C-alpha positions in Angstrom: 128.2 134.3 121.3 124.7 135.0 120.0 122.8 137.6 121.8 119.5 136.9 123.7 117.2 138.1 120.9 118.4 135.4 118.6 117.5 132.6 121.1 114.2 130.7 121.1 113.1 127.5 122.8 113.4 124.2 121.0 110.2 122.8 119.5 108.7 119.5 118.5 105.3 118.4 117.3 102.6 118.0 119.9 101.3 114.6 118.7 102.1 112.0 116.1 100.9 112.5 112.5 101.4 110.4 109.3 101.3 110.9 105.6 101.9 108.5 102.7 102.7 108.4 99.0 105.1 107.0 96.5 108.6 108.0 95.7 109.2 109.6 92.3 112.5 107.8 91.6 111.8 104.3 92.9 108.0 104.2 92.7 107.9 102.6 96.1 105.1 103.5 98.5 106.3 105.0 101.8 104.3 105.7 105.0 106.0 108.6 106.9 105.1 109.0 110.6 106.2 112.0 112.5 106.7 111.7 116.3 107.5 114.2 119.1 111.1 114.0 120.3 112.9 115.5 123.3 115.1 118.6 123.2 118.5 117.9 121.7 117.3 115.1 119.5 117.3 117.0 116.3 115.4 115.6 113.3 116.1 111.8 112.9 114.8 109.5 110.2 114.1 105.9 111.3 114.1 103.2 108.7 111.5 100.9 110.4 111.4 98.7 107.3 114.9 97.4 108.2 115.6 94.8 110.9 116.7 96.2 113.3 115.4 99.7 112.6 118.2 102.1 111.8 118.4 105.8 112.4 119.7 108.5 110.1 120.2 111.9 111.8 119.8 115.0 109.7 123.4 116.2 109.7 125.6 117.5 106.9 128.1 114.7 107.3 125.3 112.3 106.4 124.6 114.1 103.1 125.5 112.1 100.0 125.6 113.5 96.5 122.7 112.5 94.3 121.1 113.6 91.1 118.5 116.4 91.5 117.8 115.6 95.2 119.2 115.4 98.7 119.9 112.0 100.2 121.3 111.1 103.6 123.2 108.0 104.5 124.4 106.6 107.9 126.1 103.2 107.7 123.9 100.9 105.6 120.7 103.0 106.1 119.8 105.7 103.5 116.9 108.1 103.1 116.3 109.8 99.8 114.8 113.0 98.5 114.4 114.4 102.0 114.5 118.1 101.1 110.7 118.6 100.9 110.1 117.0 104.3 113.0 119.0 105.8 111.8 122.2 104.3 108.4 121.8 106.0 109.9 120.9 109.3 112.5 123.6 109.3 110.1 126.4 108.2 107.6 125.2 110.8 110.4 125.6 113.4 110.3 122.0 114.4 113.8 121.3 115.7 113.2 117.8 117.2 111.3 115.1 115.5 111.5 111.4 114.9 110.5 110.6 111.3 109.7 106.9 110.9 109.6 105.7 107.3 108.8 102.3 105.6 111.0 102.9 102.5 114.1 104.8 101.6 112.6 107.4 99.4 110.3 110.1 100.7 106.9 110.4 98.9 106.8 112.9 96.1 103.1 113.8 96.8 102.3 116.5 94.4 105.9 117.7 94.1 105.7 120.1 96.9 105.8 120.3 100.7 102.2 121.3 101.3 101.0 117.9 102.5 103.8 117.7 105.1 103.3 121.3 106.2 99.5 120.7 106.6 100.3 117.6 108.7 102.6 119.6 111.0 99.8 122.2 111.5 97.4 119.4 112.4 99.9 117.9 114.8 100.5 121.1 116.6 103.7 122.6 118.0 105.1 122.2 121.5 107.9 124.3 123.1 110.5 122.3 125.0 112.0 125.1 127.0 115.7 124.4 126.3 117.1 127.3 124.2 118.6 126.5 120.8 121.7 128.3 119.7 121.4 129.5 116.1 124.1 130.1 113.5 124.3 133.8 113.1 126.1 134.9 109.9 128.5 137.8 110.7 130.5 137.8 107.4 129.6 136.9 103.8 130.2 133.3 102.8 129.9 132.3 99.1 130.4 129.2 97.1 130.2 128.5 93.4 131.3 130.4 90.3 129.9 133.0 87.9 127.6 130.4 86.3 126.0 129.3 89.6 126.5 130.4 93.1 125.0 130.7 96.6 125.9 133.1 99.4 125.0 133.9 102.9 125.3 137.4 104.2 124.4 139.1 107.5 120.8 139.9 107.9 119.3 142.9 109.8 116.7 140.8 111.7 116.6 137.4 113.4 115.6 134.6 111.1 116.2 133.4 107.6 115.6 135.3 104.4 116.0 133.4 101.2 116.4 134.8 97.7 116.8 133.1 94.4 117.3 133.9 90.7 116.3 131.2 88.3 117.7 131.9 84.8 116.9 129.7 81.8 118.2 132.4 79.5 114.9 133.0 77.9 114.4 129.4 76.9 111.0 127.7 77.3 108.2 128.7 79.7 110.5 129.5 82.7 112.8 132.2 81.4 114.2 134.3 84.3 112.4 134.4 87.7 113.4 136.0 90.9 111.9 135.9 94.4 112.8 136.8 98.0 111.0 135.5 101.1 111.5 136.0 104.8 110.8 132.6 106.2 108.2 132.2 109.0 105.8 129.3 109.4 103.1 131.5 107.9 105.1 132.8 104.9 106.3 129.4 104.1 102.8 127.9 104.0 101.5 130.9 102.0 104.3 131.5 99.5 106.4 128.3 99.1 104.9 125.1 100.5 102.7 124.4 97.5 105.4 125.2 94.9 106.0 122.0 93.0 109.0 120.2 91.6 109.5 120.8 87.9 111.4 119.1 85.1 111.5 119.7 81.4 109.9 117.3 79.0 113.3 116.2 77.7 114.5 115.5 81.3 111.4 113.5 82.1 111.9 111.4 78.9 115.6 110.8 79.8 114.7 109.6 83.3 112.1 107.2 82.0 114.5 105.8 79.5 116.7 104.9 82.4 113.8 103.2 84.2 113.3 106.1 86.7 110.1 107.9 87.4 108.0 105.4 85.6 105.1 105.8 88.1 105.0 109.6 87.8 102.4 111.3 85.6 102.2 115.0 84.6 99.6 115.3 87.4 102.2 114.4 90.1 104.6 117.4 89.3 105.3 119.9 86.7 106.6 118.5 83.4 107.3 121.5 81.2 106.9 121.5 77.5 107.8 124.4 75.2 104.6 126.3 76.1 104.2 125.4 79.7 103.1 122.5 82.0 101.9 119.3 80.3 98.4 118.3 81.5 98.8 120.7 84.4 98.9 124.4 85.2 101.1 126.7 87.3 99.9 127.7 90.7 101.8 130.9 90.4 103.5 132.4 87.3 106.8 132.1 89.2 106.1 128.7 90.8 109.5 127.3 89.6 111.6 129.9 91.5 109.4 129.4 94.5 110.2 125.7 94.4 113.9 126.5 94.3 113.5 128.5 97.5 111.6 125.6 99.1 114.5 123.3 98.2 117.0 125.8 99.6 115.1 126.0 103.0 115.2 122.2 103.2 118.9 121.9 102.3 119.9 124.7 104.7 118.4 122.7 107.6 121.3 120.2 107.2 123.1 122.7 109.5 121.1 121.2 112.3 120.4 124.6 113.9 118.4 127.7 112.9 120.2 130.0 110.5 120.1 133.8 110.9 121.1 135.1 107.5 120.1 136.4 104.1 120.9 133.6 101.7 120.9 134.4 98.0 121.3 131.9 95.2 121.8 132.2 91.4 121.1 129.0 89.4 122.3 127.0 92.4 121.1 123.5 93.4 121.4 120.8 96.1 125.1 120.4 95.7 125.9 124.1 96.2 123.4 124.4 99.0 125.2 121.6 100.9 128.6 123.2 100.2 127.3 126.5 101.7 126.2 124.7 104.8 129.6 123.2 105.1 131.3 126.6 104.9 128.8 128.1 107.4 129.4 125.4 109.9 133.2 125.8 109.6 132.9 129.6 110.0 130.6 129.1 113.1 133.1 126.6 114.6 136.0 128.9 114.0 134.1 131.8 115.6 133.2 129.7 118.6 136.9 128.7 119.0 138.0 132.3 118.9 135.4 133.3 121.5 136.6 130.6 123.9 140.3 131.0 123.3 
């Protein structure tokens, strides 16, 4: 059982707040409204554009594999590219929230989480009193292979520390980047929230040839040519690895509970992130069974 120092009250936002924008993949406009929710609700997306409105809870079993993003599906309802919204909620320690959306795909905004993170700050945070049991990593868990992997190891302090190595083997403007961040609401907003999605120029052209991302311009995210961003500029020299950490924080929230661990990734992405969450939930369930046996 987790010790008392690992426990904290559940939290929600104090008042409703809304943001809007268009989805990168579909081009469809989406209004996203965040509402307070009671303890034990978790984060739940509500497709209010459907009749009747359908709910998609943020749980690992609802995660469906998708190209370069994290999608969730429950029955006929699906929500897409949720990782940036989830990163802002998770890092802001918002455990319970109803997220009402008017389209399946979350807005891309500027390719980062900063608009959602700022909206959460404006909404305020309310403690709900009921404690939330975290997942505390006691033994190392690793998935992947030598070419790409992610692991969670015990951490010497409560909370989540994320670390990532991005390795393009010296090609293009990215090269090799490394960063480690201990996640708090403040460090997330200062170091990760504004880090933007990036694609290479070749990847962008391939997507457009398939009829995807046709509404996106180089001002909406980072499209990287041989010498750097096209019609744009990096916010940090290592913005790309910062964005990978942002994605990691969002994907790890699929566990549905706070994670106390040091998570390290090497060239990993959404698929491996979800695989790690699956292994962590299995390990936590097995540990709980042993404690009660």
